[in-house]
C-alpha positions, 0 to 999 in steps of 0.5 A, a space after each residue: 517472487 514473494 512480498 513483504 509488508 513493511 511496518 509502515 504498510 502494516 500501520 496503513 492497513 490497520 488505519 484503513 481497517 479501523 476507518 471502515 470498521 468504525 463507519 460500516 462493519 467488520 465484514 466490510 473492513 475485512 473485504 477492503 483489506 482482503 482486496 488490497 492484500 490480494 494485490 500484494 500477491 500479484 505484485 509479488 509475482 509481477 513486480 513490474 506491473 505498476 507505474 513508476 513513482 520516481 517523483 515520490 522516491 527512487 525505485 518506487 512503483 504504484 499499483 491500484 487496489 480499489 480506491 487505494 494505491 499501493 506503493 512498493 519497491 522491488 528488492 532482491 528476493 521480495 517485493 517490499 510493500 511500503 505504503 497504502 494510501 487512499 487515491 483521493 489523497 495528494 500522494 507525494 505529500 501523503 508519502 512524505 508525511 507518513 515517512 516523517 510521522 513514523 520516524 
């Protein structure tokens, strides 16, 4: 099974990259993003690996990637990567806020 990075998740990755690039270096920002994207490949192969996050949205699962949490949903032919948030955030609120702000 493969994965697809949806638009909201792309925006999340851009924000994460900019955060680290501005505060540290481009090399560190690249490593953070690479660590997250590495997990996408794993989730594409093993979409049942994460824990259920039904409290956030139906069919959504969550999987850690360092200090971040990847939210995804299994689709027919793909694992759809929905969002990536820092683990220190209030997750349900972050998910809802991101959905509202990007409409």
